[in-house]
C-alpha positions in Angstrom: 6.5 28.8 -18.4 4.1 30.6 -20.7 0.8 28.8 -20.0 -2.7 30.2 -20.7 -4.5 31.6 -17.7 -7.6 29.5 -18.5 -8.3 26.4 -20.5 -11.5 24.7 -21.7 -11.9 21.0 -21.1 -14.1 19.0 -23.6 -15.4 15.8 -21.9 -15.4 13.0 -24.4 -16.0 10.1 -22.0 -19.7 9.4 -22.9 -18.8 9.0 -26.6 -15.1 8.4 -27.3 -14.6 6.9 -23.9 -17.4 4.3 -23.9 -17.1 3.3 -27.6 -14.3 0.8 -26.8 -15.6 -0.8 -23.7 -16.3 -4.5 -23.9 -19.4 -4.4 -21.6 -22.5 -2.8 -23.1 -23.7 0.3 -21.3 -27.4 1.0 -20.8 -28.9 4.3 -22.0 -29.9 5.0 -18.4 -26.3 4.7 -17.3 -25.1 6.9 -20.1 -27.6 9.6 -19.2 -26.7 9.4 -15.6 -23.0 9.9 -16.5 -23.7 12.8 -18.8 -25.9 14.5 -16.1 -23.2 14.0 -13.4 -20.5 15.4 -15.7 -22.7 18.5 -16.5 -23.2 19.0 -12.8 -19.5 18.9 -12.2 -19.1 22.0 -14.4 -18.8 20.9 -18.0 -22.0 23.0 -18.4 -23.3 22.0 -21.9 -27.0 22.7 -20.8 -26.2 26.1 -19.3 -24.3 27.1 -22.4 -27.2 26.0 -24.6 -24.6 24.2 -26.7 -25.9 23.1 -30.1 -23.2 21.6 -32.1 -22.2 18.5 -34.1 -18.8 17.0 -35.0 -17.2 15.7 -38.2 -14.4 13.1 -38.2 -11.6 12.5 -40.6 -7.9 11.6 -40.3 -4.4 12.6 -41.4 -3.8 9.0 -42.6 -5.6 7.5 -45.6 -5.5 3.9 -44.1 -6.9 4.9 -40.8 -9.6 7.0 -42.5 -10.7 4.0 -44.5 -10.7 1.7 -41.4 -12.6 4.2 -39.2 -15.1 5.7 -41.7 -14.9 3.4 -44.7 -13.8 6.2 -47.1 -10.8 8.2 -48.2 -9.8 11.6 -46.7 -11.2 13.3 -49.9 -14.4 11.3 -49.7 -14.8 12.2 -46.1 -14.8 15.9 -47.1 -17.4 15.2 -49.8 -19.6 13.7 -47.1 -19.1 16.7 -44.9 -20.3 19.3 -47.4 -24.1 18.6 -47.0 -23.6 18.3 -43.2 -21.9 21.7 -43.1 -24.7 23.2 -45.2 -27.4 21.7 -43.0 -25.6 22.8 -39.8 -25.3 26.4 -41.1 -29.0 26.4 -42.1 -30.0 25.4 -38.5 -27.5 27.6 -36.7 -25.4 24.7 -35.4 -21.7 24.9 -34.8 -19.5 22.2 -36.2 -16.3 20.9 -34.5 -13.8 19.1 -36.7 -11.7 16.1 -35.6 -8.4 14.9 -37.1 -7.3 11.5 -36.1 -3.7 10.0 -36.2 -2.0 13.4 -36.1 1.3 11.8 -34.9 1.2 8.2 -36.3 -1.1 5.7 -37.7 -1.3 2.0 -36.8 -1.3 1.1 -40.5 0.7 3.8 -42.2 3.3 4.6 -39.5 4.5 8.1 -38.9 2.3 11.0 -40.2 3.9 14.1 -41.5 3.0 17.4 -39.7 2.4 19.0 -43.1 -0.4 16.4 -43.8 -2.0 17.2 -40.5 -1.8 20.9 -41.3 -3.4 20.3 -44.7 -6.4 18.4 -43.4 -6.9 20.8 -40.5 -6.9 23.8 -42.8 -9.5 22.1 -45.0 -11.8 21.6 -42.0 -11.3 25.1 -40.8 -11.9 26.7 -44.2 -15.1 24.7 -44.7 -16.5 26.2 -41.5 -15.4 24.2 -38.5 -15.2 26.6 -35.5 -12.6 24.4 -33.9 -10.3 21.6 -34.9 -9.3 18.8 -32.5 -6.0 17.2 -33.1 -6.0 13.6 -32.0 -3.0 11.4 -31.2 -5.2 8.4 -31.7 -2.7 5.7 -30.7 -1.0 7.7 -28.0 2.6 7.4 -29.2 3.4 11.1 -29.4 6.1 12.8 -27.3 6.2 16.5 -26.4 8.7 17.4 -29.1 6.6 15.6 -31.8 3.4 17.2 -30.5 4.9 20.7 -30.5 6.2 20.2 -34.1 2.8 19.0 -35.2 0.9 21.9 -33.5 3.3 24.5 -34.9 2.8 23.1 -38.4 -1.0 23.3 -38.0 -0.9 26.7 -36.4 0.9 28.1 -39.5 -2.4 27.5 -41.4 -5.1 27.5 -38.6 -5.2 30.1 -35.8 -4.0 28.5 -32.5 -7.1 29.7 -30.7 -9.1 27.5 -33.1 -7.2 24.3 -32.2 -7.7 21.7 -29.5 -5.6 18.7 -28.5 -6.9 15.2 -28.0 -4.3 12.8 -26.4 -4.5 9.1 -25.7 -2.2 7.8 -22.9 -0.9 4.6 -24.4 2.7 5.5 -23.6 2.0 7.7 -20.5 2.9 10.9 -22.3 -0.4 12.7 -22.3 0.2 15.1 -19.4 3.7 15.9 -20.7 2.2 16.5 -24.2 -0.5 18.8 -22.7 2.0 20.9 -20.9 4.2 21.1 -24.0 1.4 22.3 -26.3 0.0 24.7 -23.7 3.3 26.5 -24.0 2.6 26.8 -27.7 -0.8 28.5 -27.1 -3.2 25.5 -27.1 -5.9 26.1 -24.5 -8.6 23.5 -25.3 -8.2 19.8 -24.4 -10.4 16.7 -24.9 -10.4 14.5 -21.8 -12.3 11.4 -20.7 -13.6 10.8 -17.2 -11.7 7.9 -15.5 -9.4 7.7 -18.5 -12.0 5.7 -20.4 -11.7 4.9 -24.1 -9.5 3.5 -26.8 -10.2 3.0 -30.5 -11.7 -0.1 -32.2 -9.4 0.6 -35.2 -6.2 1.2 -33.3 -5.2 -2.1 -31.6 -3.4 -1.6 -28.3 -4.3 2.1 -27.9 -5.3 3.0 -24.4 -7.9 5.4 -23.3 -8.0 9.2 -23.5 -6.2 11.2 -21.0 -8.2 11.1 -17.7 -10.2 14.2 -17.0 -9.2 13.8 -13.3 -5.5 13.8 -14.2 -5.8 16.9 -16.3 -7.8 18.8 -13.7 -5.2 17.9 -11.0 -2.4 19.1 -13.3 -4.2 22.4 -14.0 -5.1 22.9 -10.4 -1.4 22.5 -9.5 -0.4 25.1 -12.2 -3.1 27.6 -11.0 -4.9 27.4 -14.4 -8.6 28.1 -14.4 -10.9 25.5 -16.0 -14.2 25.6 -14.1 -14.6 21.8 -13.4 -14.9 20.2 -10.0 -12.4 17.4 -9.5 -14.3 15.6 -6.7 -17.6 15.6 -8.7 -15.9 14.3 -11.8 -14.1 11.6 -9.8 -17.5 10.5 -8.4 -19.0 10.3 -11.9 -16.0 8.3 -12.9 -16.3 5.8 -10.1 -20.0 5.3 -10.8 -19.5 4.5 -14.5 -16.6 2.2 -13.7 -18.8 0.2 -11.3 -21.3 -0.1 -14.2 -18.4 -1.3 -16.5 -17.0 -3.7 -13.9 -13.5 -2.2 -14.1 -11.2 0.2 -12.3 -10.5 3.8 -13.5 -7.5 4.2 -15.7 -6.9 7.7 -14.4 -4.1 7.8 -11.8 -5.8 10.6 -9.9 -9.1 8.8 -9.9 -7.3 5.7 -8.4 -5.6 7.8 -5.8 -8.8 9.6 -4.8 -10.6 6.3 -4.6 -7.9 4.8 -2.3 -8.0 7.9 -0.1 -11.7 7.7 0.2 -11.5 4.0 1.2 -8.8 4.6 3.8 
């Protein structure tokens, strides 16, 4: 297996994860979660990270539902944002939703994902995150999509963002790691979903991905036990159990 020696995990739980939770979360609870995740090794403070993100989609229908504009209109909105970010020395990360399929338009062609990703990269995004928003992708589909995008954007500038609706996230991560992808968006406790993608489950659990990477001997710099504790605490706040299988197993082990 040709896996990278090191990967970077981008924790999206505080934003992408909490956006679809039914119970409101206090600012204090959000701050506590972010502090706990930073202490676990995500390290945004130590890295003095100053960046913003822009969001579009590979599907016209989803783009309109999610941001109330077309794909082209989303790029028109991005122009002044990119200009301001450059002026203030801020990095910009680009996100492409529905890279495999759309809940409104159906299957999405890899060529369309590649086109949108290239536009983000050429306008100045330092990295493009490819999101299987409704979590329907399989390893073969994800590899085909990544290869299409990588023909137009360097692989080292790409990240993968998988939801686990059909339980394929870890398999998809392994498949695209073999294709040179070494950055993955994850959510503590498997939190998340999408308000505009009915039935989509949360992001792949940070705990599950860490456990996988530990088993493969791939460096990532994040402490599994510390992340699991942060996940348990926010789930108590939400009044729900973690969706992450590893989080569930560690919780049961602790209770035994």
